[in-house]
N, C-alpha and C positions, 0 to 999 in steps of 0.2 A: 655275626658281625665283623670281626676283625679279620676273619681269611676275606671278604668281602672288601674291604675297605683297602689291604696290602693287594690283592688282584687288580681292585680299581688302579691303585699308585702304579703296581708293578705294567700295566695295559698303558697307562697314558705314557712311562718312561718310552715302552718300546712303540708309541703313534710315531714320538719325537726323535726316535735313532737315525734318520736319514739328515746327515748333516751336508751343511754347503759351504763352500766356502766364503769366508766372512774378511770384515775390515775391522780398523779401529778410526777413532779420532781425537787427538789430546790435546791441549793448549793449557791455559792460565791466564784469567782474567786480571787486567790489573787497570786502578784508574790513572788520571791523567797525574798523579804523581808517584807514579808506581807501587800503588800501595795494594795489595793484595785484594779482590773483591770478594767475601765473603756470600756465599747462598744465592749470588744471581743464579736464574735458570737460563742452562743452555740445552736446545732443543733442535732438530733436525725435521724437516719436513717435505714431503716429495717436492722433485724443482717440479712440476706444470700443478702441484696442488699443497698451497699454503695452510690449508687448512687439515690434510693429514699427517699428524707427528707420528711421526717413525719411531724416535726413544727422545729420552729426556736426560738431565741430571742438575745437580748444583754443584755448583764449588764448593771445594772446601773450606780449610782455616787459610790455606797459602794461597789458594784463587785458582787452584788446579781443576780438572774434569776431567773426563776418560769417558767415551761413549765405546762402546766393544757391542762384538758377536753382528756388526752391520752388514747386510745385504749388498756389495757391490753393485754402483753405479751413482746414480749424481742426483746431489741431494741441495738444499737450501738448510745452510746452521743460522741459528737466531741467538741472542745473548742479549740478557731484561734486567734488568733490578732496579728496582724503585732509588731516583735521582739521579737515574743517568738518562742518557739517549739510548734508543734500543739500536741495536747493532745487527744486520743479518750478511753472509757472503756466501755464494756460491760453492761445492766443492766437489770432490768427485773421488770415487775408491772403483780403484783399477785391480787387476792381478801384479800389474807392476809396481802399483803405490795402495798396497791396503791400508797397513798403517801409516792414516797420514796427521802431521804431527804441524798443529798451528802457530805455535811458538805463544807470543807475546799475545791478546789481543787487549787494545785498550779503550776503555770505556770514556767518552764524554759526561764531564756534570751538564744536566741537564735545569737549567738556571731560571728556564721560560716557564715550562709547565707547573701550573697548579698544584698539579699531586707529584711533586717531586722533592724531594727533602735534602736538601744541601749541606745536612748534618754529616759529616764525616764518623763522629764518635757515634752518634743516634744509628746510625747503618749497620754498622759494625756490634752496638751490643744489644738492639732489640730490631727486631723484624715482626711486623703485625700480619696475622694473618686472616685466612675466614674462622678457623676455629680456634684461635688465641692468639699464642704472642711466643716470639722463638727469641732465645738467650743466648748469644756469644760467649760461652765461658771465658775465652782465652780475653776478651774486653772485661774482663771485672779484675780488672789490675792491683785492686786492692788485696783481693783476696787468693792470689795466683799460689801463694804457700800455703794453706790450709786445707779444709776438706768440704766434702760437698754442702757438709749444713753451714759452713762458713759461704758459702757463693747463694746459699740462701737467702741470706742476709740481703741480696740486693736486688732479691727475684719481687718484680710487682704484683700484690697480692701476699704475698707471703711472711710469714710470722716462724722466728725461730723461738725456741722457750727454752727456759735457764740449763735444762737437761738435754737440747738437741732436739727438742720435738718440734716436727713440724703441722702447720695449719696453716690453710688455703682456704682466706673470708672465713675462718672462725672454723672449721673442719677441718680433720685428717682426711687428707688427699690419697687418691691412689697413686704410689712410686711405682712409675715402671725404668726398665734396663735395657734403652737399645728397642721399646714398643712392647714387653713384655712384662709380665711379671717373672720376677727370677730369686732365684735362692740368695746372691749378691745381697750381705747386708742382712740377712735372715730372712730362713722359709715364714718366720708368722709375719702377720698382714703390716707391721709395723718396721718400714726398712732404714736399719740405722747409717746414715749417713755419714755419721765420722767415721765410719770403714773406708769411705771410698776416698781417696783424695783429690784435690780440685782438678790437678794435674793431669789425671787419667780421663776428663770430661771434655768431649769438644762445643756439646751445644746444649740446651735446656728448654724443652716446647712446656710448656704453660698451657694445658687447656680448663676453661674455669667451667662448662656445662657441655660434657660431653657427649656424643650420639649413641647411639641403640647400639653401633657395630664396637663398643669401647666396653670393659669390662663393667656392671653395674656398680660394682663396689666401689663407687667414688662419689660420695656423697658431697666432698669439697672440692670435687674437680680431679684432673690427674696433672701429677708433675713428671715426663718423661724424659731422662737423661739418657743422652747419646753420647758415650765412650769414643775414643778418640781413634779412628783409622785414616788408614792414607789410601788414594785413590790411584795416585801415579804409576805411571808404567817402570818398569826397569825397580832395581833395589833405594831404595829410600828410609829412611828414618829419621829420628828425633832421640835426641837426648835433653835432662834439664838434673840441677842440681842446685838445692836451695839449701840454706843453714840462716838460724840465727837466735835469737832467745825472748823469753817473757820474762818470767820468775825465772825458768830454768830452759835448758837447748830444745831444741826443733831442729829436725832433718827431715828433707823430702827429695828423694830421686825417682826418675823414672827414665825407661826405654822404651822405643816405640819404632820397631823395626818390620818392614815390610816390602816383599819380593811378586812383581804381576808382569805375566805373560799375556799373552793373547785369550790363554784359556782357563789358567790357572791365577788366583791369587794366594801367598803366603802371607800370614802375619802372624807376629809375637811382641806381646807388649808386657812392663814390668812395672809397677810402682810403688812405691815404700812411704812410709811417716813414719817418723819416730820422734816420741816427745816427751818431756816431762810438764804436768800441768799441776799448778794446786791452785783450792778453793777456801775461801774462810765463811762460815754460814753462821748468823747468830739468829735466836730464834727468843723470843719472849711470852709467856704463857701466865694470862691471870686466870686460875681455876676458881668460880664462884662460890663452888661445894666442897672444897676441900682447906678449912681454916689450916691447917699442919703444912698445907702445900701449894695455899695461894698464891703465891710469886713462883713460877717455873723459870730459870734463866739457863740458858743452853749458849757454849761456844764449841764452834766445830770447826775442824781444820782439817786438809786431807791433801794427799799428794799422789797424782796417779801417773803413774809410768806406763804409755802407751805405746806399741808397736802394730803397726798395721803393714802387710804386703799381702799384694793382690800379682797374681799370674795370669793373663790372658793369650791365647793361640786363636787363630782361624782359617783355615783352608777354604776355598771356593774353585769351583772349578766350574766352566761355564761352557762343555760341547759345544753348543752354538747360540745362537738368538732364542729360541723359544724355552731354551729351559736352563738353570741353572740347581746348582748344588753349594750349602755353606754348610761345614763341621765348625763348630765354635766350643774352645772349653774354657772354664774360668775354676782361679782356684784362690781363694782368701782368707787368709790366718787373721786374728787381731789376737793381743793377748792386751792384760792389764794389772799391772800390778798395785792395787791401792790401799793406802794405808792413813787411817781416818779417825783420830780422835775428838771423842765429845764430852765437855767437861760439865754437868747439870747441876743446878745450885735451885736447893727451894726453900723459902722465907714464909713466914706467917704475913698476916694483913698489916700486923707493925712493924716487918722488915728482920723481925726475931730467926737467927739460921734455925734449920733444922735438918738440913740433910745436904752431903754431895757428893759425886762419885766422879770416877773418871773410869769412861770406855773406850776401850782401844778394839778397833777392827781391823786386821788384816787380810783381804780381798784378794784372790789371785781367781783369774779369769783366762782360760785358752779356748778360742773360738775357733772352728775349721769351717768352711763351705767349700764343697765341689760343686761347679755341673756342667754338665754337658748340654748340647743346642744342636739338631737338625732342622736345616731348613730345605725347604726346595719347591722353586719355583716356576711355574710354567704359563707361558705366553704364547697365545695362538696369532693367529693370522692378523687378526687388529692387534697392537700392541698393548692396546689397555686391555683387553680380555685376559685374565690372568686366575691362575688359578695355584694359590699357596697352601704349602702343608707344614705345620711348625710340631717339634715335638722336645720337649729339653723335661731334663731329672734335675733334681739336685738334692745333695746329701748335707744336712749340717750334722757336727759334731760340738756341743757346749758344754764347757765344765767351770763349775764358779765352786771354789773350797774359798770358806771363811771363818779365820778362830778369831772367838770373842773375850774380851778381858775386862770385867769390870772390876773397879780398883774403891772400894770407901774411902773416902777423904773427911778430918775433919775440919773444919772451919780453917784453919791454918793449913790447909792442904796436907799433911800430915796421914799417911797411909793410915788403916783400922784393920789389922785382919789381914786376913789373904785375900786375893782379887777371886772371885766368882771368873768359870770360865766355860766357853760354849763353843761348840763346834755347828756349823751349818755347811749343808752342800745343796747345790741346785743342778742337776746333772738334765741336760737337754739332748735327745736323740729325735733326728725329725727328716722326714723326705717331701718334696714336691715336684710334682709330675703335673705338667701343662702340655697337651697334646690340642693341635687348634685344626680346621680347614678354613679356609677364605676364600670366594671366586667372589669375581668381577665381570660384570656383563655390559658392556656399552649399548644403549638402545639409537641406534641413526646417530644421530647430531645434536640429540634433545635430552640423553640422561642415561644413566646407568643404574644396574643394580647390583646393589652388592647383599648379600648373604654367606651364612658359616657358621659352626659349630667348632662351643670352645669347652673342654675339660678340663677342670682342675681335682688333683688329689694332692690332700693334705694329711699327712702321718706325725702324731707327736707324741711324741713319750718324754715322761717328767720324773724325774727322781728328785724329791727332796728332802732332807732330813736331816734334824735338830740334835743333837745331844749336850748334857749340860756333866759338869762333874760335881758327883759326887760322892765322899767318901775315898776318894781318889781316884776315883775311874768315871768314864763318861756313859751316862746311862741315857738309850734313848729318850727322847721328849715323844710319846706316840701320839699326842694329839698332834703336832706339828712335824709329823712324820707319814712317809703318804708318797705313793708313787699316780703321778696323772697322766691320765691317756684320753687326745683328742685325735677325732679323727674328722676328716668334713671332703663330701664332695660335692663339687659343684657340676653342672653340667645345662651349659647354653646355647641359643639358636637365635641369629637374630635377621631379618631380613631389612632391607633401607632402600632406598628409592631416591634419589639425586639427578635434578632436573633445572633447565637453566632456559633463559629467555635472550634470545639474543645470540651473538656468535659467543661460542664455547669461551675461544681466548680473553673476549671482554664482554660479558654478558651483564643486561639489562638489569634482570633477577634471576636469582638462583636460591632455590629452594629442595628442602631436604625433608624427611620423612621415614621413621624406624620404627619399628619395636623388638625387643628383646627375651625372649622366655628362660626364667633362670631356674632351677629344680636343684635344690640343696638338701643334703643330707647330714646333718650334723649332732655328733655326741661323743660325748667324754662321761669318762667316771674315773673315782679315785680305788682304788684297794684296800687300803688298810682302815681306814675310817669311811665308809660306804658313800661315795654321792655318783648319784647317777644323773643323767639329762639328757633330752632328746628334743633336738630345735632341727626335725624338718619343715622345709615350707617351701610352695612355689609363687613365685611371682611373675607379674608383666610388667617391663620398662619400655613404654614409649618415648620419642621423642620428637622433637619437629623444628625447622629453623627455616626462616626467611632471610633472604640478604637482598638489598638494593642497592646499587649503584649509580649515585648520581653523575650527570654528563659530566664533572669532573672528576668522576673517579673516587670519590668519597663513599663510605661506605656505612649500612644501617641496618643491622643485625638485629632479628626479635629471634627467641633461641626458647624452647623447653624440655626439660628433660626429669625423669623419675629416676631416680637413684635409693643407694642402699649404705649405709653404714654398718660392716657387718664390726664386732666385737675382736679385738686381737685375743693372741695368746695371754699376753700380759692383764686383760680383763679379767678374762676366764680363769686364771690360775690360781687355786686358791692357798699357795704358798703364802705366808705370811714373810715377810721382810722387817727383822728384828736389829739391824743395826743400830738403829735407834732405838733404843727399847721402851722408850716415853712416847715415840712417836711411830707407829707401826703402820705398815700396807699392805692390803691383801686385793687378790682378786675376785671375782664373785661371776662363778659358775651360772647363775640365775639369768645373766640379763639375756635380754630380746634388743636384736639386729635395730636401729633407728631406718625409717624411710621414707624420703624426703621428695619431694616437687618443687620444681628448680625454675625459676620464667631469668631471662637476662635481657634486656634491651642495651644496647650497642653502638656506639658512634662514632667512626673514625674520620676525622678530616687534615687533608694537608694543604700545607700552603708551602708558600716560596721558602722559607726558612727553619720551617719545624711541622711538628703533627701535632692534634690533641686527638686524645681518643677518651672517652667518658663510659660507665657502664652503672648503669642502675639493675639492682639484682634483687628478687624475693624468695626468701625458702620455706618453706612449711616443712614441718618435720615432724613426726611422730614418735615415740619413746625415745628421747631423747636423753642420750650416757653424760650423765655428767660426775663428777668425785665427791662424794661428803663425807665430814668430820664429824667424827663424836669422841667425848671425852669420856671414862669409865668412871669409876666409885675410886679407882686407885691411879685417877693420874694419870690413865694410858690416853693419849690420843692417837683411834684407829680412822682409817682412812678408807674409802673404796667407794669405789665407781657404782652408781644406780641410774634405773631407769627415773625418770620425770613426768613422764606426760608428753604433751604437745609443745611445740614452739615456733615461732615462727619468724625469720631473720630479714631483716631488711637493710641495705645498703645502696652506696654510691662510691665511685672509681673512677680518680683520674689519673692517665698518663699525659705527661705535659714535652714535649722537647723543640726545644728550641737554640737559634746558632746566631748569638747576637753580633757576634763577628769572625772573621777568618779560622782563628787560632780556638775562640772558645764556642764547647758546647754544653748547654745543659739538659738534664732530663730528672724529670720532678714527677713522682706516685703520690696521692695522697690518696687516704681510702677513709670510710666512716660507716661503720652498721652496727645496727642494734638487736639486740637476743631478745625476746619475750617469751618468757614459759607460761602458755595458757592455760596450762592443767596440771595438777600436782598433789603429790599428798599434805592435807593440811595439817597433817602433824609434822612437816619439815619445816623449819627455819630458811627458806631461801630470800634468795633476791628473784623477784619476776621480770625486769628489766635490765638489762647488763649491755652498755654499750663499750665500743672498742673504735679506736683512729690511732691510724697512724700516717707520719711521712718519710720518704725516702727522699734525698735530692744528690743528683752526681754531677758531677762537674770534670770536663774534660778541657786539657790546655795543650794545643800543639804549639805550643811556644818553640821548641829547637828543632832542627831539622831530623826525621827519623826519631824524634822521641814525643812522650804522651806523658802528662803530671794529669793525676786523678783525684779529686778530693770527692769523697763521699758522706754524709751526714744520715742518721737514722734517726727517729723520733718514734715512739710509740705510746701514748696515753695510758692512765690508768685505764685500767680492764677491767671492768664487772666482773666478779665469779659469784654461785650458788652462794655462798655464804660470807663475800667480802670484796677487795680488791686487790688485783694484781699490781705492783709496783711502775712507774713508767719508766721508760728504759730509752736510754738516748746515749750517741757515742759520734766518734769522727772517725773515718779511715783516712791515710795516704797511700796513694802507690805513686810511683815514675819507672817510666820503662824505655830503654832504649835503644831501637835496632844496630847493631855492630854488623862487622866482618860482610859487608856488601848485603846486609840483609837475612842472612844467614842463622845471625847469632838475635840472640835478645838477652838484657841484663835488667834485672828486674829489681827496685828497693821498694818496700812497704813496710806499711806499718800501721799497725791495727789500734784502735779505741788509743787515739794519741794521750789523750787527756785524761785515761784512764776511770771513766766514767760510767762507765758500761758496768751495770750490776741489776740482780733482779729482787724480786724477793714478793709477798702478799701479805696482806693480814686478813684472818675471816673470825666468825665469831656466832655464836648460839646463846643461849638462854644459860648456860653454864659455866662458857670457858668465852676469852680473848684470846688468839693466837697472834703475832708480829715475828716473819721472819725475811731476814736477808739473805742474799748468796751474791761473793763475789768474787769471780775468778779470774785469773792471771790473763787476761782478754790483752792488755796492750803488750806487743810484741814488735820485733822489729825482724823481716826477714830480707836475705837477698841471695836473689835466683840469676840462673844461668839457663839458658835456652840455645839449643845447636838442633839446626835442621841439615839435612844432607841429603843429595842423592849424587849414585855412583854410579851414572851412565860409564863416566870415561873409565871407571874399571871394569865394570864389563866387556867393552871396547878393546883394553888391555889386556884381558884373558880370551878374549876370541881371538886376539893377534897371537898371543900365547901360544893358544892350542892350534891354531894352523902354522906357526912355524915348526912346533912339533912333530 
C-alpha cells in the first residue's frame, strides 16, 4: 500500500512537471486612516468572467498580500472586507511586466450598508466566519507580553483554569497548530499553551461545532492557533523585546525573518519567554471521621523559574501555479525549576494541636520537542480543485525530577527528629506521527465534494519512580514505581458535500453534510505491577449544517455533529503525584472515551455601528469524565477522574460589538450554560446540576493619533462541579499601544490584573469531609514591549548594484 501511494505521489508530480512562465501581484490594503486592513479578501477573476476565480488570498497583519504563480494575461483584482466598500480594478501581466506591484490600496469605509461594521477595533479583533470566529492576536494588547494561555482569557467561549487548562463551552477543545495536530506544546492530547509565547501567534480560529472533515476528537470544539509568517516579497522581518515584573521579572523576545522570491520562500523565527512566578495556596479540610485530625490546615507557597524557547524554519517551493511544496521544522524547549513548601497542621474538633509538618519539594523539569512537517499541494485546471498531502513527525523528551523533604514540627515550629527524604522522577519519551491526504473537487458552480484520509500514530513511554530514605539509603517503593507504555493508532476517512443556492460569492442558502469514520487501536500496560488495557473501537461521526443569508446579509446557521473526547495521557497514567502527601492525584487507566451529539443554532446580525451574534447550543454526552475525590482512613485525599454516565449541556452565548463614538468601540461576550448529569452510580455523592456563566468586556479607545488604549474586564461566576463549587474569578487588564517610526515600530505598555483580584479556588464535600482551597498567582504584572518590522528592498537593490559594479 505504501509503495502504491508513493508511486501515485511521484506520478502526480510528474504530470505537473511542465512549467509555464508565470507572474505575481503584490500590494498592501489600508483604510482611509492608513491603518493596515488584516484578513481582507483579495482575489482575481478572468477579465471576461467575474465568476471564474483564478486565485485568492487574505491580507496579513500588515495589510500585505501576494498572489503568486499566475499565468500571464488580463484579469480583474477584487478587494473586499466587512465594513468597507468593495473595490476592483483591471490588471495585466505580461512578459515585460510579470511581477506587478500595486502599492497601497485604500479601502473606503462603508457607512451606509446595514451589513457594514464601522468599528475599527472590532474589525481587527474579531472576524465572524461561517465556521466560527477568527481572533487577531496582535489586537489583544493587554496580553502582548504573555503566553498563548493568556491570550485565551479574552477569547469568546473560552475559559482558562487555575493551572492553565483550557475549556470551550465547558469541555476540552481540540487544539491545532497551523491547522494540524502538532507536537508543539506536548505530544499528548493536552497542548500546554504556557509553552507558546503570545508574540509568536498571528491569529486564533475558534470553531464551536466542526464538520466531518475535522478530527472527531473535538467534543468542545476546535481552537486553531496560526503562528506568524510573512507573505511579503523580498527580505522582511520583525523583532520584538519586552520586559517587566510581577512579583519577579518577566522577559519576552522574538525575531521573525523571511525572504520570498517568485518560486522560493524561506522563513526563520525565534521566540522566548523567561519569568519567575510565585503562587500562594491555602487549604482547609474538615475530616468528620478522624477525631485526632478533625481540622487540617495547609499553607502552600511556591516559586517557579520558567524558560521557554521556540525556533522555527520553513522552506516553500512553488515551481509553477499548480504545485507547491513546504518543509517546516520546529524545536521547543521548556524548563521549569519549582520550589514548593507546604506546611500542614492538624487539630481535634476542639482545636487541640495534634501534629504539624513542613514538606519541601524541589522539582526540576526539562522538556524538549522537535517536529518536522512536509506538505505538498496540487492544483488542477480549476484552482478550487486541489489535492493536498501532509506528513509530520514529532519527538518529545521530557524529564522531571523531584526531591522531597518532610520535617515534623512542634506546635512552636521546632523541628522534631530528622526529615524524611523521598525522590521521584517522571520521564516521558513520546512520538507523534500524522499523515493525511485531502482532495477537493468542485461540481460545476453549485457545490463541491471534499474527501480524505488521516492517520495519527502516538507512542508514549513513561518511567515513573518513587524512593524513600530508609536507614540512610534510598529504597525504591515498588508499589509506586513502574514503566507505563501507551500506544494509539487512529485511522480516519471522511466524505463531505457543500452546496449553495444562488451565486457562489453571494449565496442565499448554503448547506453542508458529511460523515467521518474512525477506527481506533488503543492499548496501554505497566511492566512491574501488571496493568493492561485495550480499547479498540470504531465510530461514525456525521455532521450537517444549513446557513441562510437574509437580503441584508445577516446569517442564520443550524449545525449538528457527533464528536468524541478521548482521555489524555494524564488521565490514563496511573503515576501518583505525591508533591502534597495529604492530597494526591492519579490517572485512571480504566477510563472510557466520551461520545457526544452537538446541536447549535446561531444568528449573526450587523448594523450601522456594530454587530450582534448569538448562539444556542445543546450537547448530549455519554460516559462523561469528571474528577472525584475521596479521603481515606489516614486522612489522605485521593483525586482521580471517573466516568459518570450520561449528561446533557445546554446554553446561550452572545457577542455584541458597538461603536458609540468614533474613538470608542466596545466588545461584550456573555455566556451561560448548565450541565445535567442524568445517570450515575448512586453510591457517588455528586451534584446532578452544574451551572457556569461568564462575561468578558473589551473597550478600545482611539484617542491619540496612531495610538490605542485597551481595557478588558473578565468575570466568571461560581461554577458548580461534581462535589461542590469553584470560586468566582474576576479581574481587569489594561494595555496601551502607540505606533512610532512611521508605523514600522510599536511601543506597548500592559498592566494585567490591575487590582490584583484574580484568584481561583473551590469548595468540595462528601459524607466524611469538607475541603476549601484557594490559589493566588502573581497575576498583577507590568510589561513594556517594543516591536519593529522592516522590509529591506533597498538593501537588496544596493547589493544588486554592488554585484553589477564588481
